[in-house]
N, CA, C and O atoms as a GROMACS GRO file, in nm:
protein
  284
    1MET      N    1  -0.865  -1.004   1.669
    1MET     CA    2  -0.777  -1.109   1.624
    1MET      C    3  -0.644  -1.048   1.580
    1MET      O    4  -0.641  -0.942   1.518
    2ALA      N    5  -0.536  -1.115   1.612
    2ALA     CA    6  -0.402  -1.064   1.580
    2ALA      C    7  -0.371  -1.079   1.432
    2ALA      O    8  -0.416  -1.172   1.366
    3LYS      N    9  -0.293  -0.984   1.382
    3LYS     CA   10  -0.249  -0.990   1.243
    3LYS      C   11  -0.146  -1.100   1.228
    3LYS      O   12  -0.066  -1.124   1.319
    4LYS      N   13  -0.147  -1.166   1.112
    4LYS     CA   14  -0.048  -1.269   1.084
    4LYS      C   15   0.029  -1.233   0.959
    4LYS      O   16  -0.024  -1.171   0.867
    5LEU      N   17   0.155  -1.272   0.956
    5LEU     CA   18   0.242  -1.245   0.843
    5LEU      C   19   0.233  -1.359   0.743
    5LEU      O   20   0.255  -1.475   0.778
    6PHE      N   21   0.199  -1.325   0.619
    6PHE     CA   22   0.192  -1.422   0.510
    6PHE      C   23   0.266  -1.365   0.391
    6PHE      O   24   0.278  -1.243   0.376
    7ARG      N   25   0.316  -1.454   0.304
    7ARG     CA   26   0.371  -1.409   0.177
    7ARG      C   27   0.255  -1.368   0.088
    7ARG      O   28   0.147  -1.428   0.094
    8SER      N   29   0.276  -1.270   0.006
    8SER     CA   30   0.171  -1.224  -0.085
    8SER      C   31   0.162  -1.318  -0.205
    8SER      O   32   0.264  -1.362  -0.258
    9THR      N   33   0.040  -1.345  -0.246
    9THR     CA   34   0.020  -1.426  -0.367
    9THR      C   35  -0.028  -1.339  -0.483
    9THR      O   36  -0.033  -1.386  -0.597
   10THR      N   37  -0.062  -1.214  -0.455
   10THR     CA   38  -0.115  -1.127  -0.559
   10THR      C   39  -0.016  -1.020  -0.604
   10THR      O   40  -0.016  -0.983  -0.721
   11ASP      N   41   0.066  -0.970  -0.513
   11ASP     CA   42   0.156  -0.857  -0.544
   11ASP      C   43   0.302  -0.900  -0.534
   11ASP      O   44   0.385  -0.826  -0.483
   12LYS      N   45   0.333  -1.020  -0.583
   12LYS     CA   46   0.469  -1.068  -0.568
   12LYS      C   47   0.551  -1.049  -0.695
   12LYS      O   48   0.497  -1.048  -0.806
   13MET      N   49   0.680  -1.035  -0.676
   13MET     CA   50   0.773  -1.028  -0.789
   13MET      C   51   0.857  -1.155  -0.794
   13MET      O   52   0.888  -1.206  -0.903
   14LEU      N   53   0.893  -1.207  -0.680
   14LEU     CA   54   0.972  -1.330  -0.676
   14LEU      C   55   0.900  -1.429  -0.585
   14LEU      O   56   0.834  -1.522  -0.634
   15GLY      N   57   0.910  -1.412  -0.457
   15GLY     CA   58   0.847  -1.506  -0.365
   15GLY      C   59   0.734  -1.446  -0.283
   15GLY      O   60   0.665  -1.518  -0.211
   16GLY      N   61   0.715  -1.315  -0.293
   16GLY     CA   62   0.608  -1.249  -0.218
   16GLY      C   63   0.646  -1.208  -0.078
   16GLY      O   64   0.560  -1.166   0.000
   17VAL      N   65   0.774  -1.218  -0.043
   17VAL     CA   66   0.819  -1.185   0.093
   17VAL      C   67   0.806  -1.035   0.120
   17VAL      O   68   0.746  -0.996   0.220
   18CYS      N   69   0.859  -0.951   0.033
   18CYS     CA   70   0.853  -0.806   0.053
   18CYS      C   71   0.709  -0.756   0.050
   18CYS      O   72   0.671  -0.671   0.131
   19ALA      N   73   0.629  -0.807  -0.042
   19ALA     CA   74   0.488  -0.765  -0.051
   19ALA      C   75   0.410  -0.810   0.073
   19ALA      O   76   0.325  -0.736   0.123
   20GLY      N   77   0.439  -0.929   0.121
   20GLY     CA   78   0.373  -0.976   0.243
   20GLY      C   79   0.412  -0.894   0.363
   20GLY      O   80   0.328  -0.863   0.448
   21LEU      N   81   0.539  -0.858   0.371
   21LEU     CA   82   0.586  -0.774   0.481
   21LEU      C   83   0.522  -0.635   0.474
   21LEU      O   84   0.486  -0.578   0.576
   22ALA      N   85   0.509  -0.583   0.353
   22ALA     CA   86   0.445  -0.452   0.336
   22ALA      C   87   0.298  -0.457   0.376
   22ALA      O   88   0.249  -0.364   0.439
   23GLU      N   89   0.229  -0.564   0.341
   23GLU     CA   90   0.088  -0.578   0.382
   23GLU      C   91   0.078  -0.587   0.533
   23GLU      O   92  -0.012  -0.527   0.593
   24TYR      N   93   0.169  -0.661   0.596
   24TYR     CA   94   0.168  -0.677   0.740
   24TYR      C   95   0.193  -0.545   0.811
   24TYR      O   96   0.128  -0.514   0.911
   25LEU      N   97   0.288  -0.466   0.759
   25LEU     CA   98   0.323  -0.338   0.820
   25LEU      C   99   0.234  -0.223   0.773
   25LEU      O  100   0.243  -0.112   0.823
   26ASP      N  101   0.148  -0.252   0.675
   26ASP     CA  102   0.055  -0.155   0.618
   26ASP      C  103   0.129  -0.034   0.559
   26ASP      O  104   0.094   0.081   0.585
   27ILE      N  105   0.232  -0.064   0.479
   27ILE     CA  106   0.306   0.039   0.407
   27ILE      C  107   0.316  -0.001   0.260
   27ILE      O  108   0.278  -0.112   0.223
   28ASP      N  109   0.365   0.090   0.178
   28ASP     CA  110   0.374   0.066   0.035
   28ASP      C  111   0.475  -0.043   0.002
   28ASP      O  112   0.585  -0.046   0.058
   29THR      N  113   0.438  -0.133  -0.088
   29THR     CA  114   0.524  -0.244  -0.127
   29THR      C  115   0.653  -0.195  -0.190
   29THR      O  116   0.760  -0.251  -0.165
   30SER      N  117   0.646  -0.091  -0.272
   30SER     CA  118   0.766  -0.038  -0.337
   30SER      C  119   0.867   0.012  -0.235
   30SER      O  120   0.988  -0.003  -0.255
   31LEU      N  121   0.820   0.071  -0.127
   31LEU     CA  122   0.909   0.120  -0.023
   31LEU      C  123   0.984   0.004   0.043
   31LEU      O  124   1.104   0.014   0.067
   32VAL      N  125   0.915  -0.104   0.072
   32VAL     CA  126   0.980  -0.221   0.132
   32VAL      C  127   1.083  -0.279   0.036
   32VAL      O  128   1.192  -0.318   0.078
   33ARG      N  129   1.050  -0.286  -0.091
   33ARG     CA  130   1.144  -0.339  -0.190
   33ARG      C  131   1.268  -0.250  -0.202
   33ARG      O  132   1.380  -0.301  -0.212
   34LEU      N  133   1.248  -0.118  -0.201
   34LEU     CA  134   1.362  -0.026  -0.208
   34LEU      C  135   1.452  -0.038  -0.085
   34LEU      O  136   1.574  -0.037  -0.097
   35ILE      N  137   1.391  -0.050   0.031
   35ILE     CA  138   1.469  -0.067   0.154
   35ILE      C  139   1.546  -0.199   0.149
   35ILE      O  140   1.663  -0.204   0.187
   36PHE      N  141   1.481  -0.303   0.102
   36PHE     CA  142   1.548  -0.433   0.091
   36PHE      C  143   1.668  -0.425  -0.002
   36PHE      O  144   1.776  -0.476   0.032
   37ILE      N  145   1.652  -0.363  -0.117
   37ILE     CA  146   1.762  -0.351  -0.213
   37ILE      C  147   1.874  -0.265  -0.156
   37ILE      O  148   1.992  -0.298  -0.173
   38ALA      N  149   1.840  -0.156  -0.088
   38ALA     CA  150   1.942  -0.070  -0.028
   38ALA      C  151   2.021  -0.147   0.078
   38ALA      O  152   2.144  -0.138   0.082
   39LEU      N  153   1.952  -0.222   0.162
   39LEU     CA  154   2.021  -0.303   0.263
   39LEU      C  155   2.107  -0.412   0.198
   39LEU      O  156   2.216  -0.441   0.246
   40ALA      N  157   2.058  -0.471   0.091
   40ALA     CA  158   2.134  -0.574   0.021
   40ALA      C  159   2.263  -0.516  -0.036
   40ALA      O  160   2.368  -0.580  -0.028
   41LEU      N  161   2.256  -0.397  -0.094
   41LEU     CA  162   2.375  -0.335  -0.150
   41LEU      C  163   2.474  -0.294  -0.042
   41LEU      O  164   2.595  -0.301  -0.063
   42MET      N  165   2.423  -0.250   0.073
   42MET     CA  166   2.511  -0.208   0.182
   42MET      C  167   2.576  -0.326   0.252
   42MET      O  168   2.681  -0.310   0.315
   43THR      N  169   2.517  -0.445   0.243
   43THR     CA  170   2.572  -0.562   0.313
   43THR      C  171   2.637  -0.659   0.216
   43THR      O  172   2.656  -0.776   0.250
   44ALA      N  173   2.671  -0.614   0.097
   44ALA     CA  174   2.736  -0.697  -0.004
   44ALA      C  175   2.649  -0.814  -0.048
   44ALA      O  176   2.700  -0.922  -0.078
   45LEU      N  177   2.520  -0.794  -0.054
   45LEU     CA  178   2.419  -0.885  -0.108
   45LEU      C  179   2.395  -1.014  -0.031
   45LEU      O  180   2.280  -1.047  -0.004
   46LEU      N  181   2.498  -1.088   0.004
   46LEU     CA  182   2.480  -1.223   0.059
   46LEU      C  183   2.390  -1.231   0.182
   46LEU      O  184   2.301  -1.316   0.184
   47PRO      N  185   2.407  -1.146   0.285
   47PRO     CA  186   2.318  -1.160   0.401
   47PRO      C  187   2.171  -1.137   0.367
   47PRO      O  188   2.084  -1.208   0.419
   48MET      N  189   2.141  -1.041   0.282
   48MET     CA  190   2.001  -1.014   0.249
   48MET      C  191   1.943  -1.122   0.158
   48MET      O  192   1.825  -1.154   0.167
   49VAL      N  193   2.025  -1.176   0.070
   49VAL     CA  194   1.978  -1.285  -0.015
   49VAL      C  195   1.947  -1.407   0.071
   49VAL      O  196   1.846  -1.474   0.051
   50LEU      N  197   2.034  -1.436   0.167
   50LEU     CA  198   2.007  -1.547   0.260
   50LEU      C  199   1.881  -1.521   0.342
   50LEU      O  200   1.799  -1.610   0.362
   51PHE      N  201   1.867  -1.397   0.390
   51PHE     CA  202   1.747  -1.362   0.466
   51PHE      C  203   1.622  -1.384   0.382
   51PHE      O  204   1.523  -1.440   0.430
   52TYR      N  205   1.625  -1.340   0.256
   52TYR     CA  206   1.509  -1.353   0.168
   52TYR      C  207   1.476  -1.500   0.145
   52TYR      O  208   1.360  -1.539   0.151
   53LEU      N  209   1.576  -1.580   0.117
   53LEU     CA  210   1.553  -1.723   0.092
   53LEU      C  211   1.497  -1.793   0.215
   53LEU      O  212   1.406  -1.876   0.204
   54ILE      N  213   1.551  -1.761   0.332
   54ILE     CA  214   1.500  -1.822   0.456
   54ILE      C  215   1.358  -1.775   0.483
   54ILE      O  216   1.273  -1.855   0.523
   55ALA      N  217   1.331  -1.646   0.462
   55ALA     CA  218   1.195  -1.594   0.482
   55ALA      C  219   1.098  -1.658   0.384
   55ALA      O  220   0.984  -1.688   0.420
   56TRP      N  221   1.142  -1.681   0.260
   56TRP     CA  222   1.059  -1.745   0.158
   56TRP      C  223   1.018  -1.886   0.203
   56TRP      O  224   0.906  -1.930   0.177
   57ILE      N  225   1.109  -1.954   0.269
   57ILE     CA  226   1.082  -2.089   0.316
   57ILE      C  227   0.993  -2.088   0.441
   57ILE      O  228   0.902  -2.170   0.454
   58ILE      N  229   1.018  -1.995   0.533
   58ILE     CA  230   0.952  -1.996   0.663
   58ILE      C  231   0.813  -1.931   0.660
   58ILE      O  232   0.720  -1.985   0.720
   59ILE      N  233   0.798  -1.818   0.592
   59ILE     CA  234   0.671  -1.745   0.593
   59ILE      C  235   0.571  -1.819   0.506
   59ILE      O  236   0.598  -1.843   0.388
   60PRO      N  237   0.455  -1.855   0.561
   60PRO     CA  238   0.358  -1.931   0.482
   60PRO      C  239   0.276  -1.844   0.387
   60PRO      O  240   0.270  -1.722   0.402
   61VAL      N  241   0.215  -1.908   0.290
   61VAL     CA  242   0.119  -1.839   0.204
   61VAL      C  243  -0.014  -1.836   0.278
   61VAL      O  244  -0.040  -1.924   0.361
   62PRO      N  245  -0.099  -1.739   0.249
   62PRO     CA  246  -0.227  -1.734   0.320
   62PRO      C  247  -0.314  -1.853   0.281
   62PRO      O  248  -0.310  -1.899   0.167
   63PRO      N  249  -0.393  -1.902   0.376
   63PRO     CA  250  -0.482  -2.014   0.344
   63PRO      C  251  -0.588  -1.970   0.243
   63PRO      O  252  -0.639  -1.858   0.251
   64THR      N  253  -0.621  -2.057   0.151
   64THR     CA  254  -0.725  -2.026   0.054
   64THR      C  255  -0.858  -2.074   0.109
   64THR      O  256  -0.866  -2.176   0.178
   65GLU      N  257  -0.960  -2.000   0.076
   65GLU     CA  258  -1.094  -2.037   0.120
   65GLU      C  259  -1.159  -2.122   0.013
   65GLU      O  260  -1.174  -2.079  -0.101
   66ASN      N  261  -1.197  -2.241   0.050
   66ASN     CA  262  -1.262  -2.332  -0.043
   66ASN      C  263  -1.413  -2.313  -0.029
   66ASN      O  264  -1.472  -2.350   0.072
   67THR      N  265  -1.474  -2.256  -0.131
   67THR     CA  266  -1.618  -2.226  -0.124
   67THR      C  267  -1.702  -2.337  -0.184
   67THR      O  268  -1.824  -2.336  -0.170
   68SER      N  269  -1.638  -2.434  -0.251
   68SER     CA  270  -1.717  -2.543  -0.309
   68SER      C  271  -1.745  -2.648  -0.203
   68SER      O  272  -1.658  -2.678  -0.121
   69PRO      N  273  -1.865  -2.705  -0.203
   69PRO     CA  274  -1.899  -2.807  -0.104
   69PRO      C  275  -1.823  -2.937  -0.131
   69PRO      O  276  -1.794  -2.971  -0.246
   70LYS      N  277  -1.791  -3.007  -0.024
   70LYS     CA  278  -1.719  -3.134  -0.038
   70LYS      C  279  -1.815  -3.243  -0.080
   70LYS      O  280  -1.929  -3.247  -0.034
   71SER      N  281  -1.770  -3.330  -0.168
   71SER     CA  282  -1.855  -3.440  -0.215
   71SER      C  283  -1.825  -3.566  -0.139
   71SER      O  284  -1.887  -3.670  -0.166
   0.00000   0.00000   0.00000
């Protein structure tokens, strides 16, 4: 089964975008956050902030498993 990109619900600081990307790429979350901040500083913040906001809207949260029986 193919891997899917989801926002993180457990290791998030703001919206879970960087943590979800790190889980998807199987790398350290701190590294993704540092790269994001470095790119934001090099691009005068606005493009990366827009990217983050759009990713926050587009990337879904992982589905939760409902273990309780339906009544």
